[in-house]
C-alpha positions as CSV (number, residue, x, y, z in Angstrom):
1,X,0.2,0.2,0.0
2,X,1.0,3.5,-0.8
3,X,-0.2,6.9,0.3
4,X,-2.6,8.6,-2.1
5,X,-2.0,11.5,-3.8
6,X,-4.5,14.3,-2.8
7,X,-6.8,14.4,-5.9
8,X,-6.9,10.3,-5.7
9,X,-7.6,10.5,-2.1
10,X,-10.4,12.9,-2.8
11,X,-12.5,10.3,-5.3
12,X,-11.9,7.5,-2.2
13,X,-13.6,10.0,0.5
14,X,-16.5,10.5,-2.2
15,X,-16.7,6.9,-2.9
16,X,-16.9,5.9,0.4
17,X,-19.9,7.8,1.1
18,X,-21.6,7.7,-2.3
19,X,-23.6,5.2,-4.5
20,X,-25.6,4.8,-7.4
21,X,-29.0,6.9,-6.9
22,X,-27.3,10.0,-4.4
23,X,-27.4,13.3,-4.9
24,X,-24.2,14.9,-5.3
25,X,-22.6,18.6,-5.7
26,X,-19.4,19.7,-7.3
27,X,-19.0,23.4,-6.3
28,X,-16.3,24.5,-8.6
29,X,-16.6,22.0,-11.8
30,X,-13.3,23.3,-13.6
31,X,-12.7,21.2,-16.7
32,X,-15.4,18.7,-15.7
33,X,-13.1,15.7,-14.2
34,X,-14.7,15.5,-10.9
35,X,-17.9,16.1,-11.9
36,X,-17.7,13.2,-14.6
37,X,-16.2,10.8,-11.6
38,X,-19.4,11.9,-9.6
39,X,-21.9,11.4,-12.4
40,X,-20.4,7.9,-13.0
41,X,-21.0,6.9,-9.4
42,X,-24.4,7.6,-8.7
43,X,-25.7,6.7,-12.4
44,X,-28.7,7.7,-14.2
45,X,-30.7,7.1,-11.0
46,X,-28.8,9.8,-9.1
47,X,-28.3,13.7,-9.8
48,X,-25.2,15.7,-10.0
49,X,-25.3,19.4,-9.6
50,X,-22.2,21.7,-10.9
51,X,-21.2,25.3,-10.3
52,X,-18.9,27.8,-12.0
53,X,-18.8,31.2,-12.9
54,X,-16.7,30.6,-16.3
55,X,-17.9,30.1,-19.8
56,X,-14.9,28.0,-20.4
57,X,-15.3,25.7,-16.9
58,X,-19.3,25.1,-18.5
59,X,-18.2,24.5,-22.1
60,X,-14.9,22.1,-21.4
61,X,-17.3,20.3,-18.7
62,X,-20.5,20.2,-21.4
63,X,-17.7,18.7,-24.1
64,X,-16.9,15.9,-21.4
65,X,-20.0,14.9,-20.3
66,X,-21.5,14.6,-23.9
67,X,-18.5,12.2,-24.5
68,X,-19.2,10.0,-21.8
69,X,-23.3,10.2,-22.5
70,X,-23.8,11.9,-18.8
71,X,-27.5,12.7,-18.5
72,X,-27.5,13.0,-14.8
73,X,-26.0,16.2,-14.6
74,X,-27.0,20.2,-14.1
75,X,-24.7,22.9,-14.5
76,X,-25.2,26.5,-13.1
77,X,-23.1,29.1,-14.4
78,X,-23.6,30.7,-10.9
79,X,-21.1,31.1,-7.8
80,X,-21.1,28.4,-5.6
81,X,-22.2,30.7,-2.6
82,X,-25.6,30.7,-4.7
83,X,-26.2,26.6,-4.1
84,X,-28.7,27.1,-1.4
85,X,-30.7,29.2,-3.4
86,X,-30.3,26.9,-6.5
87,X,-30.7,23.5,-5.2
88,X,-34.3,22.0,-5.2
89,X,-35.4,22.1,-1.7
90,X,-36.6,18.3,-2.1
91,X,-33.1,17.6,-2.4
92,X,-31.8,19.5,0.5
93,X,-30.9,17.4,3.4
94,X,-30.4,14.5,1.0
95,X,-27.0,15.4,-0.5
96,X,-24.5,12.6,0.0
97,X,-20.8,14.7,-0.9
98,X,-19.8,17.9,-2.4
99,X,-16.4,18.4,-3.7
100,X,-14.4,21.9,-3.9
101,X,-11.3,21.9,-5.8
102,X,-10.2,25.7,-5.0
103,X,-7.8,28.3,-7.0
104,X,-8.1,29.0,-10.5
105,X,-9.1,27.1,-13.5
106,X,-6.2,24.8,-15.0
107,X,-5.2,26.6,-18.2
108,X,-7.6,29.4,-17.8
109,X,-7.1,32.8,-16.2
110,X,-5.3,32.8,-13.2
111,X,-6.8,35.8,-12.2
112,X,-10.2,34.5,-11.7
113,X,-9.9,32.5,-8.3
114,X,-12.2,31.3,-5.4
115,X,-12.1,33.6,-2.6
116,X,-12.7,32.7,0.9
117,X,-15.6,34.8,1.9
118,X,-17.6,33.0,-1.3
119,X,-16.1,29.6,-0.3
120,X,-16.9,29.8,3.1
121,X,-20.2,30.8,2.3
122,X,-20.7,27.9,-0.1
123,X,-19.2,25.2,2.5
124,X,-21.6,27.0,4.9
125,X,-24.6,26.1,2.7
126,X,-23.5,22.8,1.5
127,X,-23.1,21.4,5.2
128,X,-26.5,22.8,6.1
129,X,-28.2,20.8,3.0
130,X,-25.7,17.5,3.8
131,X,-27.2,14.2,5.1
132,X,-25.7,12.9,8.2
133,X,-22.5,10.8,7.4
134,X,-22.2,12.9,4.4
135,X,-18.7,14.1,3.2
136,X,-17.3,17.3,1.6
137,X,-14.1,17.4,0.4
138,X,-12.0,20.4,-0.3
139,X,-8.7,20.3,-2.4
140,X,-7.0,23.5,-1.4
141,X,-4.5,25.1,-3.7
142,X,-2.4,28.0,-1.9
143,X,0.2,28.8,-4.3
144,X,-0.8,32.2,-5.1
145,X,-2.2,35.1,-2.8
146,X,-5.9,34.6,-3.3
147,X,-5.0,31.1,-2.3
148,X,-3.1,31.5,1.0
149,X,-5.9,33.6,2.0
150,X,-8.7,31.8,1.3
151,X,-6.5,28.6,2.8
152,X,-6.0,30.5,6.4
153,X,-9.8,31.8,6.4
154,X,-11.0,28.2,5.7
155,X,-8.7,26.5,8.2
156,X,-9.8,28.8,10.8
157,X,-13.7,28.2,10.0
158,X,-13.3,24.5,9.7
159,X,-11.5,24.5,13.2
160,X,-14.2,25.9,14.6
161,X,-16.6,23.7,13.7
162,X,-18.4,21.9,16.4
163,X,-16.9,18.2,17.1
164,X,-20.3,16.6,17.9
165,X,-21.6,17.8,14.8
166,X,-18.6,17.2,12.2
167,X,-15.6,15.3,12.0
168,X,-12.9,17.5,9.7
169,X,-9.6,16.0,8.3
170,X,-6.9,17.7,7.0
171,X,-4.6,15.1,4.5
172,X,-1.4,17.0,3.6
173,X,2.2,15.9,2.5
174,X,4.4,18.0,4.7
175,X,7.5,17.9,3.2
176,X,6.6,19.1,-0.1
177,X,7.8,22.2,-1.6
178,X,5.8,24.9,-3.6
179,X,2.6,24.8,-1.4
180,X,1.6,21.4,-2.7
181,X,-2.3,21.0,-2.4
182,X,-3.7,19.6,0.4
183,X,-7.1,18.3,1.2
184,X,-9.6,19.0,3.9
185,X,-12.5,16.5,4.3
186,X,-15.7,17.3,6.4
187,X,-18.2,14.5,8.0
188,X,-21.7,15.7,9.2
189,X,-22.2,13.8,12.3
190,X,-25.5,15.2,13.3
């Protein structure tokens, strides 16, 4: 056995709490890799909701999903901080998992990044509609100025979560250079 890379571990965690027919959220769809993974786990009986503010992210994701014939995905060209007002009420409280890949769109405009305040608002919203034993995974890239601010704010926020309500995991390789990505996973306990 070997230690999993951060992105691989994010998928291991998602597989642990997600099954066919579940409802899941990709809060930062990027180029669509995570949303494709989610779509394939929940299959046609499930629902996947994805959020991004960039046309490139939406279009890249649509192209990828079309290639794999994914019909269970709904994309929103909206900031993830709006997810509470967008996710249909009948699904709220039944979300199995959510994932955030923070930072900027790979091969995209590096000046457009996720931000601490909107990410924390989105995380709070997602936690409020997550089902018991559901998991939210955040992959954090802090190798740029906004990423450092977001990382510090998120760490402060998740450390403040009540341990009776949530278990919070930090998964990080500490001997890496250049601000290697790391993962925070939050399981809702009650």
